[in-house]
N, C-alpha and C positions, 0 to 999 in steps of 0.2 A: 649944974658946975663942970665948966668947961673942961677935958682932959688934959695935961701934962705932954708936952709937943713930941714928944719920945714915945709915948703912948699912941699919939695921932698919927706917929710917923707909923708903926704899926698897923695900921688900918684896922683896928680891931670888925671895924661892920663888917668888913668884906669877909671876916673869919667864917661867915655864913656858909660860901661854897665849901669848906670841908666838911658838910654837913652831909655831903655824897662819901663821905667815909664810912655812914652808917651804912649804905644799903646794903650791905651781905648780910649785913644783921636781920633784915628783912626777907630779902631776896633768896639768902641762902636758910633759913629758916633757922637761924643762930637768936632770935631776940629772948627765948627763957633761958638763956645761958648767960650765969654771970661773968663765968672768964672770958667770953667771947665780947659783953661787955667791958672788959678789963682791959684787954687789948685792943681794941675798937676806940677805948676814947686815949691810951696810949700813942695810938696811931695816928687820932685827931690831931695829940699834943704836939707830935711831929712834925704833923705838917704847919700846923700853926705856926711854929716856930719858921720854919723852911719857907713859907708865902711870906712871912711878915718880914726876913734878910732879903728876898726877891723885892717887893716892896721898898724899904730903904735904897737899897740899888737904885731901882728905875727912878727913884724919886731924886735920887743922885742927879742921875742922867738928864733929869728931862725939867730940871730947874727952870731953863727960859723960858719953855713951853707951857709949863706950867702957871707961870705969868700970866697969860694968854687968858685962861680960862678961866670961865666966872667962877667956877666952882674948886678947882685944883689947884687957883693960886692962892686959896687958904693954906693949902699945906703947910705945914712946918718950915719946911726950907724954902719953896715959893714965897710964901710970907715975911721971911727971916726970923722967925720963931726957935731955930735952930740951926747949928752950925752945921756945914760939909764934914768938919774933924768928929762932932759928936756923933754926925750921923753913921761914922764908917765906923769908927768905935763899939755901936750900937747892933751893927749890922755885924760884926765879927762876934761879937758876945751870943745875939740870935742864934748863928750857925754852930756856933761850939753846943750852946745848949740843947739845937738838936740833934745834933750827934751823938752826945751822952742819952735823949732817950732812944734814939733809933737802936743805940746797942742792946736794948732791952728787948725787941723785937726780931722775928725772924730774918736771916739775911735778906728773902726777898724784895720786903719794905726797905732794905737800905738801898737795895738795886735803882727800884722806883723813884728812891726819892734824891738820887744821882741824876736821874735820867731828868726830872722835873730840873731840877736845879742846872743842869747843861740845858735843857730845852729852854730857859730863861735867861741864859746868859748870850745863847743865840738869837731869842725873841729880841734882848736889849740892843744888840749891835748890830743887825740884820735885819732880822723878819717883821719887825713891826713898822717898818718902811715900805713893805709891800702891801699891799692892797690884797684880799682876798688868806693870802696864805698868815697873816694876823690873828686874823679870828680863827682859822684855821689850828693855829698855836692854843689861844683860850680853848677851844674844844678839845685837844687832848689833856691839857690840864686837869679837867673835869674829868675826865677819862680815868685819869692818872690817879685820880682822888678816890673813885672805885676801885682801882684794881689795887691800892693801897689797901682800901679794906678788905680785900679779899687776902692778901698776902698776909694781912693780922693775922687771918682766921685759916689761915693756909684751907679756901676752899673758892669754890668759882661760881658764877653767874649765871643767870642765860644772858648768850648773847643778844637778846632782843633788849634786855637794859644797858649794855654795854652802847648798842647801837641807838637807844633813845636818848641817853646819856648825852651823847655826841651830838645830835642834831637838837635835843634842846638849848647847848650849847651854842651850839652856832645861831641860836634864830635869837637867845640872850645877845650875843655878841653881833649880830647885823643891828638889832633894833639899837644895843648904844651908839653903833657909827651912825647909825640913822638920825637919831636926837645930836648927836657933834656936827651932822653936818648945815644943822642952823647957827652955828658960832661960825660966822665967815672971817674973821680974824685968827681962830685956832684953825681953821681950814688951812689958811693961806701957811702956817708953818710946819703941818701936819702934809709930808710926802705922801702917805698911805690913804690919807683924805682926799689927797686932789688926785685919787685912783678911783674913787668912786661916786657916783651920782644916788641922790634921793631915790630914781626912781627903779635903780638897780636894786639900790636897797630893800624898797619896797617889794620887792620880787623875793629874794633872796628869803625876806624874814619870811613870808609867805610859803614858802615852799620849805624851809623848815622846819616851822612851826607847825605844817602840815605833816611832814616825816615823821618828825618827833610823837605826833597825837598816833597816827599807823602804828609806829612801830612800840608803842605801850601799847593800842590796842591788840594786837597782834599775840606780846607778851602777854596778857590777860585772859587772851583766847587761849595762849598756851598751857598756861596753869590751872586754866579752868579744867581743861582735857587730862589733866596731870591727876590734879586732886582730886575731880569731880565735885566742886562747887562753881558750879555758873556763875555765883553770885558775885565774883571775879571782877565779872565785865563790868559790873555794874559802874568800878571805880574811874574809869574810861570817863564819865559826867564828870567828876571831878579834876580833872589833868586836862580836859577841854576847857572849864569852864576858865582855869588858871589861865591857860595859855590865852584865851578870849578879853579874860580881864587885862594882862599884859598889853595884848596889843591896844582896846582901850587905853591905855595909860601912855602911851607912846603916840600913837596919832589923834588922838580927842586932847588929852592933856600936854602933851610936848614934852612927857618923860622919858624915860630909859638911858639917860647918861650916867646913871649907877643902878643897874638893875637889882643888888640885893637890899639898897635901899629905895625902893619902887614896893617889892615886895613888903618888906619890915614894915612901910608906914601905913601900908594900904590893908585895912581891917577886915575888909570882903577876900584877899588874899589869903590871909593869915586864919581866917577861918575853912576857909574851903582845903587850906594845905591839914588843919587838925583836922576836918572830918574825913578828909582823904586817908588821914595816919590812922585814923579808929576805926575807920572801915575798914582799912586792908589786915590790922593788926586781927581783928576781931576773925575775918573769915580765912586769914591764913593760921592761925595760933587755937 
């Protein structure tokens, strides 16, 4: 059954990105603390509301561009399933709800949320038109999600996890741009895409993917030494497979335009993520 236009405008399939808020539960060893789970779930709820409001704003501004994209043209505003006035009302409601949820969390969470919103405003009005900076912005939003989880629990995680998150987000972002470059009509109206080439994006994807893999490998080595569990290094295999499988989707199957959907629809990726999670929890706890 098709979801109502208002729900589709909130892009629930992209809420998977907010899974990065759960990272501190694992990497700061809070997984067995019920109170930590509660705070993390509240932080996720706040970011779901805020990110949905941002998606509404982006879709309002990008109606003309989205109509020329084979997938984005099906979005509620671009397809005419929902009016701009209704979208504005929805966006305001989402922001109000997010503020109410943030009031429950530590003040640092509110600061991170404010930075996220400000960055998105700058992105919508300016950064999205600039090649490279557009993807660096996306990567920063992933990092902010990890920091949101840390702020909610008042903990810190290894700097290697922050770096891995940043590089992984760059990897996914450049893979998305690589896919978009295959749509000539879309490239013509996107100022940032005119500043890319598939050759450049090919190299950036490889550099960022390799960097993410190496930074995670260094993290596991650091944790193996600190915890005395050399088994932590074995989880690098799952991360390597996940990256390589995504590269296969981008280069062989021509996917990558919506990274979250590529992952959610890939049974091998889901199995790989589940195995990584099980092994990591077993080793850490």
